[in-house]
Structure formats: structure tokens, C-alpha cells
C-alpha positions, 0 to 999 in steps of 0.5 A: 688232501693232495694227489695220492693216486694217479690213473692212466686212461685211453681216450675211449676209457675217459669218455666212459668215466663218471667224473668225481669232484675229487678228480683232476683230469689232464687231457692230452690230444693231437693238435686241433682235436679236443674230446668231449668228456662229462662235466664234474671233474674238480679240475681239467686241463687240455693240452695238445701235442703229437705222440712223438719223441726227439732228442738233440741228435734228432733235432740236429739231423733234421736241422733244415726241416726243424720248423716243419719236422717238430711242429706239433711236438711237445715243447717247453711251453707244453711242459711248463703248462703241465707242470703248473697244472700239476702243482696247482692241482696238488695244492688243491685240498679237494683233489686226491686223484689225477687222471691222465689220458691220451689216445691209447693211454700208454705213452704221453699220459704214461710219461705225465703220470710217471713224472707226477707219481715221482714228484708227489710220491703218489701211487700209480694204478698201472705200469707206465714203462712204455712212457714217452721219453721226450715228454718225461724229459721235458717235464724234468727239464722243460728247456732242455731242447728249446734252445736248439729248436729256436736257434737259427744256426746249429752249434758249430765251430766258427768259420775261421776256425774251420777254414783257416786252422793254421792262420794264427799259428799251430794248434796245440792240444793239452 
């Protein structure tokens, strides 16, 4: 068996579930907060990050505050952990359903569900059009922003090129 059905839940809905051994649960909560759920799922992964979005422009606009501004946001390591869990779950012959939850069951969980449905040609149980674009983008390309978040200086022309453009002769354009 492989993942054939993906269900998206809110945190409240997942608390009320009666787990089945053929189900895997991916639990997404805010940093520092875990939820209790009944035992009995075939596989469980817990990951923690805020429901926030960002892109290259957002990172550069908040450059001086990036360590504080992006703390707790989804990052490359989260995406890689989720991808590993999804691949291992898909290989597990006992698992046929993937359940994904976040606080409201609309943004972070929808992004993971949408990605997994496309990756494994699985059926979704609901509309995921309100998915978190950053989470989805990182699942498709985990390292797309990490270099900007860990670099000490923003990408910009060198000092000589900016201050003394005519030093080595006239600039030419082609």
C-alpha cells in the first residue's frame, strides 16, 4: 500500500479522532506547543513553526532584523524533515492515509497536503486553495531561501563598483 488519501484537519478535529493503524499523522503546531492526540496512528511526526509567509523581497526588506523576524518561521530543515517523513510514510506498506493538521487546518496543513497529493498522486479530502505559499515552495525546493537567511550581508555590488564606477575606465553596456 501507499498513501492514497490525504485528509486535512484543524487541531480541534484531530483531538477528536479515533486513530487507525493505517493512518499517519503529521502534526504542525507553533513553536513550544505540542498537542495531545490519542495513540494508535501508524506513524506520527511533530513539527513546529508559525503560520507565516515570506519570500526573497520580505527577507531583504527585513534584512537587519532577519534573525528576530524569521525566528520560528518554516525553514529548510523543517521542509527536509517533512519530506523525509512523507517519503518514508509512502514506502510503508501499512499506511494508506496521511492526516495533516495545523491550528485551523487551512494554511500550513493545506500546503503539506497539496504537496503530498501532487507528489504521490493521492486524493485530497478537501479544498486546499488557502495553502501557505512559503511552506509549499520550501517543500518543492527546500533551500530556496536558506542562503538569504544565513548570509551575513545582503547581495549587492562590491564597494569599488558602487563608489568608484569610473576608476577603471568608462563602463560599457552590451
